[in-house]
C-alpha positions in Angstrom: 66.4 -43.9 -15.6 67.0 -43.1 -19.5 66.3 -45.4 -22.5 70.2 -45.5 -23.5 71.3 -45.9 -19.6 68.7 -49.4 -19.9 70.0 -50.4 -23.3 73.6 -49.9 -21.6 72.6 -52.2 -19.0 71.0 -54.9 -21.3 72.4 -57.6 -23.0 71.3 -58.4 -26.1 70.5 -62.0 -26.7 68.0 -61.0 -29.5 70.7 -58.9 -31.2 71.5 -61.6 -33.6 68.1 -62.4 -35.1 67.2 -58.8 -34.8 70.1 -57.8 -37.2 69.2 -61.0 -39.5 65.9 -58.9 -40.0 67.8 -55.7 -40.8 70.1 -57.1 -43.7 68.3 -59.8 -45.8 70.3 -61.1 -48.5 69.5 -60.4 -51.7 72.2 -62.1 -53.6 74.9 -64.1 -53.0 77.2 -61.5 -53.5 78.3 -61.3 -50.2 82.2 -62.1 -50.1 83.7 -58.3 -49.7 86.8 -57.0 -48.0 87.0 -54.3 -45.5 88.2 -50.9 -47.7 88.8 -48.5 -45.1 90.2 -48.5 -41.4 88.3 -49.4 -37.8 85.8 -47.3 -36.6 86.5 -45.4 -33.2 85.0 -46.1 -30.2 82.3 -43.3 -29.9 80.8 -44.8 -33.4 81.1 -48.2 -32.6 78.8 -47.5 -28.9 76.5 -45.4 -31.5 75.6 -48.5 -33.5 75.5 -50.9 -30.5 73.0 -48.4 -29.2 71.1 -48.2 -31.8 70.7 -51.5 -32.7 70.0 -52.4 -29.2 66.5 -54.6 -28.3 63.9 -52.0 -27.6 61.7 -52.2 -24.6 58.2 -53.0 -25.0 57.3 -49.6 -23.7 59.8 -47.5 -26.2 59.1 -45.9 -29.2 61.6 -47.1 -32.0 61.9 -43.8 -33.5 63.1 -42.4 -29.9 66.9 -42.8 -30.5 69.6 -40.0 -29.0 73.3 -40.2 -28.3 75.4 -37.3 -28.2 78.8 -37.1 -30.7 80.4 -34.2 -29.5 83.5 -32.1 -31.8 86.7 -33.2 -29.6 85.6 -37.2 -30.9 85.5 -35.8 -34.6 89.1 -33.8 -33.7 90.6 -37.0 -32.3 89.5 -39.3 -34.7 88.7 -37.9 -38.3 91.9 -39.5 -39.6 91.1 -42.9 -39.0 87.4 -43.5 -38.2 85.4 -43.6 -41.5 82.3 -42.7 -40.0 83.5 -39.5 -38.5 85.2 -38.7 -41.4 82.2 -38.8 -43.5 80.1 -36.9 -41.1 82.7 -34.3 -40.9 83.0 -34.1 -44.7 79.0 -33.5 -45.8 77.1 -32.9 -42.5 76.9 -29.1 -41.0 79.0 -28.7 -37.3 79.1 -25.8 -35.5 82.2 -24.9 -33.5 82.2 -26.1 -29.8 78.8 -28.1 -28.2 77.8 -31.3 -28.5 75.4 -32.5 -31.4 72.9 -35.3 -31.0 72.7 -38.3 -33.2 68.7 -38.9 -33.7 66.6 -41.6 -35.5 63.3 -40.0 -37.3 60.8 -41.8 -39.1 62.0 -45.0 -41.1 64.8 -45.3 -39.3 67.1 -42.7 -40.8 69.8 -41.2 -38.4 69.9 -37.9 -38.0 73.2 -36.3 -37.6 75.0 -32.7 -37.6 72.1 -31.9 -39.8 72.6 -34.3 -42.3 70.4 -37.5 -42.6 72.1 -41.4 -43.1 71.3 -44.8 -43.3 72.9 -47.8 -42.6 73.0 -50.4 -45.9 74.2 -54.1 -46.1 77.6 -53.5 -47.9 77.9 -55.8 -51.1 74.4 -56.9 -51.6 73.7 -55.4 -54.7 70.4 -56.0 -57.1 69.6 -55.1 -60.9 66.4 -52.5 -61.0 63.8 -54.1 -63.0 64.4 -51.8 -65.6 68.2 -53.2 -65.8 71.2 -50.5 -66.2 70.9 -49.5 -62.3 72.1 -50.9 -58.8 70.7 -50.7 -55.5 72.4 -51.6 -52.5 69.8 -53.3 -49.7 69.2 -51.1 -46.5 68.0 -52.1 -43.0 64.2 -53.5 -42.8 62.0 -51.6 -40.6 62.0 -52.6 -37.0 59.1 -54.8 -36.3 57.3 -52.0 -34.5 57.5 -49.9 -37.5 55.9 -52.3 -40.3 53.4 -50.1 -41.2 54.0 -51.0 -44.9 54.0 -54.4 -44.3 56.7 -56.9 -43.6 59.8 -57.5 -45.3 59.6 -53.8 -46.4 63.4 -52.5 -46.6 64.9 -49.0 -47.1 66.7 -48.8 -50.8 68.6 -46.2 -52.3 69.2 -46.2 -56.3 72.1 -45.6 -57.8 71.8 -42.6 -60.5 73.7 -40.7 -62.6 76.0 -37.8 -62.1 73.8 -35.3 -63.4 70.0 -34.9 -64.5 70.7 -34.4 -67.6 71.8 -37.6 -68.7 70.2 -40.5 -71.1 69.3 -42.6 -68.1 67.4 -39.8 -66.2 65.6 -39.3 -69.6 65.0 -42.6 -70.0 63.3 -43.0 -66.2 61.4 -40.0 -67.0 59.7 -41.4 -70.3 59.1 -44.9 -68.3 57.1 -42.7 -66.0 55.3 -41.1 -68.4 54.3 -44.7 -70.4 53.3 -45.5 -66.6 51.2 -43.0 -65.9 49.0 -43.2 -69.3 48.6 -47.0 -68.8 45.6 -48.6 -67.1 47.4 -48.8 -64.2 46.8 -45.1 -63.1 42.8 -44.9 -63.8 43.0 -41.5 -62.1 45.6 -40.2 -64.4 44.3 -41.7 -67.9 43.7 -39.2 -70.7 41.7 -39.0 -74.0 43.1 -39.7 -77.2 46.3 -40.2 -75.7 47.1 -37.1 -74.2 46.1 -34.8 -77.1 43.7 -31.8 -76.5 43.0 -28.5 -77.5 46.4 -26.6 -77.2 46.2 -23.0 -75.0 46.0 -19.4 -77.2 49.7 -19.5 -77.8 52.5 -22.5 -77.4 56.3 -22.9 -78.4 57.2 -24.9 -81.2 60.2 -26.7 -80.0 60.8 -28.3 -83.1 63.6 -31.5 -82.8 67.2 -30.0 -83.2 69.1 -29.9 -79.9 69.8 -25.8 -81.0 66.9 -25.6 -83.3 65.0 -22.0 -82.7 61.7 -22.3 -80.8 58.6 -20.5 -82.3 55.7 -19.1 -80.8 52.7 -20.5 -82.4 49.2 -18.7 -82.0 46.6 -21.6 -82.4 43.3 -20.1 -82.7 42.2 -22.3 -80.1 40.9 -25.1 -82.4 44.4 -27.0 -82.6 44.6 -30.4 -80.9 47.5 -31.5 -80.0 50.2 -32.6 -77.1 51.8 -30.0 -75.1 53.7 -29.7 -71.6 53.9 -26.7 -69.5 56.3 -25.2 -67.5 56.2 -24.1 -63.5 59.2 -21.6 -62.5 59.5 -18.6 -60.2 60.0 -15.6 -61.6 62.5 -12.8 -60.9 61.8 -9.1 -59.9 62.7 -7.8 -63.9 62.3 -10.5 -65.8 63.7 -10.0 -69.4 62.9 -13.1 -71.8 58.7 -12.2 -72.0 56.8 -11.8 -74.9 55.4 -7.7 -75.0 53.0 -6.1 -77.8 56.6 -5.0 -79.1 58.0 -8.4 -79.5 55.2 -10.6 -80.0 55.4 -10.4 -83.9 59.1 -11.4 -83.5 58.4 -14.3 -81.2 56.4 -15.8 -83.7 59.3 -15.8 -86.5 61.6 -17.6 -83.8 63.4 -17.0 -80.7 67.0 -18.5 -80.5 67.7 -21.0 -78.1 70.7 -19.7 -77.0 68.5 -16.2 -76.3 66.4 -18.2 -73.8 67.4 -17.8 -70.5 68.3 -21.4 -68.6 65.4 -22.5 -67.2 63.6 -21.8 -70.4 66.1 -23.7 -72.6 66.4 -26.6 -70.8 62.6 -27.2 -70.8 63.2 -27.3 -74.4 65.6 -30.1 -74.1 63.3 -31.8 -71.5 60.2 -31.5 -74.2 62.7 -32.7 -76.9 63.7 -35.7 -75.0 60.2 -36.9 -74.0 59.2 -36.5 -77.9 56.4 -33.5 -77.0 56.3 -30.9 -79.8 54.8 -28.1 -77.8 55.8 -26.0 -74.2 53.9 -23.4 -72.8 55.7 -20.7 -70.7 53.6 -18.4 -69.1 56.4 -15.3 -69.6 56.4 -16.2 -73.1 52.6 -17.2 -74.3 51.1 -14.7 -72.2 51.6 -10.8 -73.6 52.8 -9.7 -70.2 51.9 -5.9 -70.9 48.8 -6.1 -72.7 46.2 -6.6 -69.7 43.0 -7.6 -71.9 45.1 -10.6 -72.6 46.6 -11.2 -69.4 42.8 -11.4 -67.5 41.7 -13.6 -70.6 44.8 -15.9 -70.1 44.6 -16.1 -66.2 41.2 -17.1 -66.4 42.3 -20.1 -68.6 44.9 -21.2 -66.3 42.8 -23.8 -65.2 42.7 -25.8 -68.8 45.7 -25.0 -69.4 47.7 -27.5 -67.0 44.8 -29.9 -66.3 45.2 -30.2 -69.9 48.8 -30.5 -70.5 50.6 -34.0 -70.6 53.0 -33.1 -68.0 54.0 -29.8 -66.0 58.2 -29.3 -66.0 58.8 -28.3 -62.1 61.9 -25.9 -61.6 62.1 -27.2 -58.1 65.5 -25.5 -57.3 65.4 -22.4 -59.5 65.2 -18.9 -57.7 65.0 -17.3 -61.1 64.6 -18.1 -64.9 68.4 -18.4 -65.0 68.5 -21.2 -62.6 68.1 -23.6 -64.7 66.6 -27.6 -64.6 69.7 -29.8 -64.7 72.0 -30.2 -61.5 74.9 -32.2 -61.4 75.1 -34.2 -57.9 77.7 -36.5 -56.0 77.1 -40.0 -56.1 79.2 -43.3 -55.1 82.8 -42.0 -53.3 82.5 -39.6 -50.6 78.7 -40.1 -50.0 79.0 -43.6 -48.2 81.6 -45.4 -46.1 81.9 -49.6 -45.4 83.3 -51.0 -42.5 83.4 -54.7 -40.9 80.5 -54.8 -38.7 81.3 -54.1 -34.9 78.1 -56.0 -33.8 78.9 -59.6 -32.6 76.7 -62.2 -33.9 75.4 -61.1 -36.3 73.8 -63.7 -38.2 76.8 -63.7 -40.9 76.7 -59.8 -41.8 80.9 -58.6 -42.2 80.8 -55.7 -43.8 78.3 -52.6 -42.4 78.1 -49.7 -44.5 76.7 -45.8 -43.5 75.5 -43.5 -46.5 74.2 -40.3 -46.8 70.1 -41.1 -46.8 68.3 -40.3 -50.0 66.6 -37.1 -50.1 62.4 -37.3 -48.8 59.9 -36.1 -51.4 58.3 -34.0 -48.7 61.3 -32.5 -47.8 62.5 -31.4 -51.6 59.1 -30.0 -51.5 59.1 -28.0 -48.3 62.6 -26.5 -48.3 62.2 -25.9 -52.4 62.7 -22.3 -53.5 59.7 -22.8 -55.9 57.0 -24.2 -53.7 56.2 -21.0 -51.5 55.1 -19.2 -54.1 51.8 -18.7 -54.9 51.1 -19.1 -58.7 52.5 -22.3 -58.1 50.2 -23.8 -56.2 47.5 -24.1 -59.2 50.7 -25.1 -60.9 51.4 -28.1 -58.8 47.5 -29.4 -58.1 46.2 -29.2 -61.3 48.2 -30.8 -63.8 47.6 -34.4 -64.1 51.2 -35.1 -63.5 54.6 -33.0 -62.6 58.2 -34.2 -63.5 60.3 -32.1 -60.8 63.9 -31.0 -61.3 65.1 -30.7 -57.7 68.8 -30.1 -56.3 69.4 -33.9 -55.9 67.1 -36.1 -58.0 64.5 -35.7 -60.5 60.6 -36.8 -59.0 57.7 -37.9 -60.6 54.2 -37.1 -58.7 50.6 -37.6 -60.1 47.6 -38.7 -59.1 48.3 -42.3 -58.7 51.8 -42.2 -57.3 55.0 -40.3 -56.1 58.0 -41.6 -57.5 62.1 -40.3 -56.9 65.1 -41.1 -58.7 67.2 -42.5 -55.4 64.0 -44.6 -53.9 62.0 -45.1 -56.7 57.9 -45.3 -56.2 57.3 -43.9 -52.3 55.4 -46.0 -50.3 53.9 -43.2 -48.3 52.9 -40.9 -50.5 50.0 -38.7 -48.8 52.5 -35.9 -48.7 51.8 -35.4 -52.3 49.5 -32.6 -52.6 48.4 -33.4 -56.1 47.1 -37.0 -55.0 45.2 -35.3 -52.3 43.5 -33.3 -54.9 43.2 -35.9 -57.2 41.7 -38.0 -54.6 39.0 -34.8 -54.1 38.3 -34.8 -57.6 37.5 -38.5 -58.4 36.5 -39.8 -54.8 34.2 -37.4 -53.1 32.2 -36.6 -56.5 28.9 -37.3 -55.3 29.3 -35.5 -51.5 28.9 -31.7 -51.6 29.8 -31.2 -48.3 33.0 -33.5 -48.3 34.0 -31.3 -51.4 33.6 -28.3 -49.5 35.9 -29.4 -46.3 38.6 -29.9 -48.7 38.2 -26.2 -49.8 38.7 -25.8 -46.6 42.0 -26.9 -46.6 43.0 -25.7 -50.2 42.3 -22.6 -48.7 44.8 -23.3 -45.8 47.5 -24.7 -48.1 47.1 -21.4 -50.7 47.4 -18.6 -48.1 50.3 -20.2 -46.7 52.0 -18.9 -50.2 53.3 -15.7 -51.1 53.1 -13.3 -54.1 54.6 -10.8 -55.7 51.8 -8.8 -56.8 48.9 -9.1 -53.7 45.9 -9.0 -56.2 47.0 -11.6 -57.9 45.5 -13.9 -55.2 42.0 -14.1 -57.1 43.1 -15.1 -60.3 45.7 -17.9 -59.0 42.5 -19.2 -57.2 40.1 -19.5 -59.7 42.2 -21.7 -61.8 41.5 -24.3 -59.0 38.2 -23.4 -58.2 37.2 -24.8 -61.4 37.2 -28.5 -61.2 35.2 -27.7 -58.0 32.6 -26.2 -59.5 31.2 -29.5 -60.8 32.0 -31.7 -57.7 30.0 -30.0 -55.0 26.1 -30.4 -55.7 24.1 -31.2 -58.3 20.6 -30.1 -57.0 22.4 -27.1 -54.9 23.6 -23.6 -56.1 26.7 -23.3 -55.1 28.4 -20.4 -56.5 32.3 -19.2 -56.5 32.5 -15.7 -55.4 36.0 -14.4 -54.8 37.4 -17.5 -52.8 34.3 -18.6 -51.4 31.6 -20.7 -52.0 27.7 -19.8 -51.8 26.5 -23.2 -50.6 29.0 -22.8 -47.6 29.0 -19.4 -47.3 27.9 -19.9 -43.5 31.3 -21.6 -42.8 33.4 -19.7 -45.2 32.7 -16.2 -44.1 34.4 -17.2 -40.7 37.7 -17.2 -41.9 40.9 -15.6 -39.7 44.3 -15.3 -39.0 46.0 -18.6 -38.4 49.6 -19.3 -37.8 49.5 -23.1 -37.5 52.4 -24.7 -39.4 53.3 -21.5 -40.9 57.0 -21.6 -40.2 56.6 -25.0 -42.6 55.6 -23.0 -45.6 56.4 -19.6 -45.2 59.8 -19.9 -43.8 60.8 -17.6 -40.8 57.9 -15.1 -39.5 58.3 -11.8 -40.9 57.0 -9.5 -37.6 56.4 -9.9 -34.1 56.7 -14.2 -34.4 54.2 -13.8 -37.3 53.7 -14.3 -41.2 51.7 -10.8 -42.0 54.2 -8.2 -44.1 55.9 -5.3 -42.7 53.3 -2.3 -43.5 50.2 -4.6 -44.9 47.3 -2.8 -45.2 44.0 -4.7 -45.8 42.3 -4.5 -48.8 38.6 -5.1 -50.5 36.2 -7.1 -50.6 36.9 -7.1 -46.8 34.5 -10.1 -46.2 37.3 -12.3 -48.4 40.0 -13.8 -47.1 41.5 -13.1 -50.8 41.9 -9.4 -49.3 44.3 -10.8 -47.1 48.4 -11.2 -47.2 48.7 -13.9 -44.3 47.8 -17.9 -43.5 44.1 -18.4 -43.0 42.2 -20.8 -41.3 38.4 -21.1 -40.1 36.7 -21.0 -36.9 34.2 -23.3 -36.9 36.0 -26.5 -37.6 32.4 -27.7 -38.6 31.1 -28.7 -42.3 28.4 -26.0 -43.4 26.0 -29.1 -43.3 26.4 -29.3 -39.8 25.4 -25.4 -38.8 22.9 -23.4 -38.0 22.6 -20.4 -40.3 21.5 -17.5 -39.4 22.2 -15.8 -42.7 20.2 -14.9 -45.6 22.1 -14.6 -49.2 20.2 -11.4 -50.8 23.1 -11.7 -54.2 25.8 -10.4 -55.6 26.7 -9.7 -59.6 28.2 -12.7 -60.8 30.1 -10.4 -63.3 31.7 -8.4 -60.9 33.3 -11.0 -58.5 34.8 -12.8 -62.0 35.8 -9.4 -63.4 39.8 -9.6 -62.7 40.4 -5.8 -63.7 37.4 -4.9 -61.6 39.4 -6.6 -58.6 42.5 -4.9 -59.4 41.3 -1.3 -59.7 37.6 -1.2 -58.0 37.7 -3.9 -55.4 35.0 -1.9 -53.0 32.3 -2.4 -56.0 32.7 -6.3 -55.2 29.9 -6.1 -53.0 28.0 -9.2 -50.8 24.5 -8.6 -50.0 23.1 -10.5 -46.9 20.6 -10.3 -44.4 20.6 -11.3 -40.3 20.9 -10.4 -36.8 23.0 -7.2 -36.2 24.0 -6.2 -32.4 26.1 -3.3 -31.0 28.8 -4.3 -29.1 29.8 -2.4 -25.9 33.7 -1.3 -27.1 35.4 1.6 -27.0 37.5 3.3 -29.7 40.3 2.1 -30.0 43.4 2.7 -33.0 45.1 -0.4 -33.6 48.6 0.0 -35.6 49.2 -3.5 -35.7 50.0 -6.3 -37.7 49.2 -9.0 -35.7 45.6 -10.3 -34.6 44.3 -8.5 -31.4 42.1 -10.4 -29.2 39.4 -9.0 -26.3 36.9 -10.3 -24.2 33.9 -8.4 -23.9 30.7 -8.6 -21.8 27.9 -8.5 -23.3 24.6 -7.7 -21.7 20.8 -8.2 -22.3 18.4 -7.9 -19.8 19.8 -9.5 -16.5 22.1 -11.4 -18.5 25.7 -11.0 -18.8 27.8 -13.3 -21.3 31.5 -13.4 -21.9 32.2 -13.5 -25.7 35.7 -13.4 -27.4 36.4 -11.1 -31.1 39.6 -11.3 -32.9 40.3 -7.6 -34.5 42.1 -8.3 -38.1 45.3 -7.2 -38.5 45.6 -3.7 -40.1 41.9 -2.8 -38.3 41.2 -0.3 -35.9 37.8 -0.5 -33.5 36.2 3.1 -34.5 32.9 4.5 -31.9 30.5 2.2 -33.3 31.4 -2.0 -33.6 28.6 -4.3 -34.9 28.3 -8.0 -34.7 26.9 -10.1 -37.4 25.3 -13.4 -36.6 26.5 -15.6 -39.2 25.9 -19.4 -37.7 26.1 -21.5 -35.1 26.6 -24.9 -34.0 24.5 -27.0 -31.7 26.9 -29.5 -30.4 24.9 -32.6 -31.8 27.0 -35.4 -33.3 28.5 -36.6 -30.2 31.1 -33.4 -30.2 31.5 -32.3 -26.3 31.5 -28.6 -25.3 31.2 -27.1 -28.9 28.0 -25.1 -28.6 29.3 -21.6 -30.0 27.6 -19.0 -32.3 30.3 -17.1 -34.5 29.4 -13.6 -35.7 31.8 -11.1 -37.8 33.0 -7.9 -36.7 31.6 -5.0 -39.2 31.9 -1.4 -38.9 30.1 1.0 -41.2 31.5 3.0 -44.2 31.3 6.6 -44.7 29.4 6.6 -47.9 26.5 4.3 -47.5 24.4 3.7 -44.9 24.0 -0.1 -45.1 27.4 -0.9 -46.2 30.0 -2.0 -44.0 33.4 -3.8 -43.7 34.7 -6.6 -42.1 37.0 -6.3 -39.6 37.6 -9.3 -37.7 35.3 -12.2 -35.9 34.0 -13.5 -32.6 32.1 -16.2 -31.1 30.2 -16.8 -27.7 28.3 -19.6 -25.7 25.5 -20.5 -28.0 22.0 -20.1 -26.2 23.6 -17.1 -24.5 24.7 -14.9 -27.8 21.3 -16.4 -29.3 19.7 -15.0 -26.8 21.4 -11.2 -27.0 20.6 -11.3 -31.0 16.6 -12.5 -30.5 16.5 -8.5 -28.6 17.4 -7.7 -32.4 15.5 -7.0 -35.8 16.6 -8.6 -39.1 18.3 -6.2 -41.2 19.8 -5.7 -44.8 23.4 -5.3 -45.5 25.8 -5.1 -48.1 29.7 -6.0 -47.0 32.6 -4.4 -49.2 
């Protein structure tokens, strides 16, 4: 028997008390009259099933109800709820549509989220001027944020380009800079050394902006812009127009996103604005390399970053008009008897969640935007439906106020790393593993931008890991955790959420993609990456010794762009030849093989994965990297991991990585003991 069948057979004696928990009056303004016609029988049945008591073994989020198109066609002229769903939902022709309840009690119907509310009950927000209507409280089974928490929606202005929205942004900014946000507090009221170049936005509404060269020794408050570039961005600084921009750029000559960022700065009372396209000379490699290396400080020292969350180009703008009030909600007489005095019920389009806006944004999938989101202390997002604030202490939105569950805020996670794990180097390195997972699920128009884009994110980690242990950033990896971080491989987990639909064979490897160098680092690949070990480097037995690398080469962006084969990593460890025949693999997917490794009288089964775009040549070697002994109560985890290497033609000890492998620890270690330690150069 399904849950719905059980509900239909049960009498709901607890309904009155349950509804009283759902609809708590917050004012005496409860004398409302019906403003719409009565519900259809199908919608009444849906609401009755939704509010029916939940059994002790039921998940309160597990609710479904079928409401097919025939009911819409027959009833949409008279039933207010059918009309609302048909007006704002996405209904395909034919078939039936499942009404489901998601987390926090939101009703998902026709690909649109709705929620019930207590019609006619209003409050004034503590800041004044905004009205909220009371939503239903969470069922007792879901009181994860404490008893009495209710879902609220704020009444928002019709545009994010309104004085009401700017007043809220200024309020968030003041709160973020106060004592209540210790992780966000800035020295000197937010003043910092200005970047090499900034835009002076002035004060007048249509006044031109001026590109100012600061000399690197000027203090001030400034804002940064995070935006998505189009293929041929016209409004940018080049060597040809640098002097022209220093004399002034007409306000109306700026594309919409840049122009509206200037408006935001003026409304917030901040004089300087940094936009990468205008503050870096785009056709001057030396200037680009120098400024790219400073981006960590540029974003981290800004008062806040403006995020063009809903724009696909510089012409998309920040501000959005939105439908509010009429057309987004309906009220009707409560169809439930014994409802504790509730006479009017409502259903409205649910406020968009912060996490969902981040997930579907055309901006957040881009690679450069990763550091632009995690490095600033605070970000003011301009989305499709609302304005949001994200900092190291809170997430807040126009429609919902402060978000209770803000663990989905990446900046907060990064802030926690920077402030709470300062004394634990191993935990910091575990956080880096998560950063790589996020970062490699982003897209780059220019693939070689991966290294400069991650260097900015790496800088705060440099001083956090260890005070008495050498830990150097080497092209995406950290020397202090190299035994774990060399063991990266393709990882498709959750890739559809961040990369969109797969591009080929259900995988996220770009068509025609070929591996780059340095082959030993994940910066050379354009697909999502994870780490095989699942263990912190602290828990591993290391089987490699780091001989060295050239620090200057590892940080040289021009070398990475033009001569990446010179980025060498020198190691010492055991090399073992694997029994496999040559195989040309013109593949865009990882190729997995099982091999039987013989040593003496023993045979051991090992697993290898050949990286996308690589082929197996006549000689395949394994470099033993690390192993895990299974201590710490982790069952079945005694494994040894190794890299798959092939010699390059121009050096007998020079190798490129083509994959990764693992096998049972004791057997694999015994096989490697038959080999001598060798020095290898990875390119």
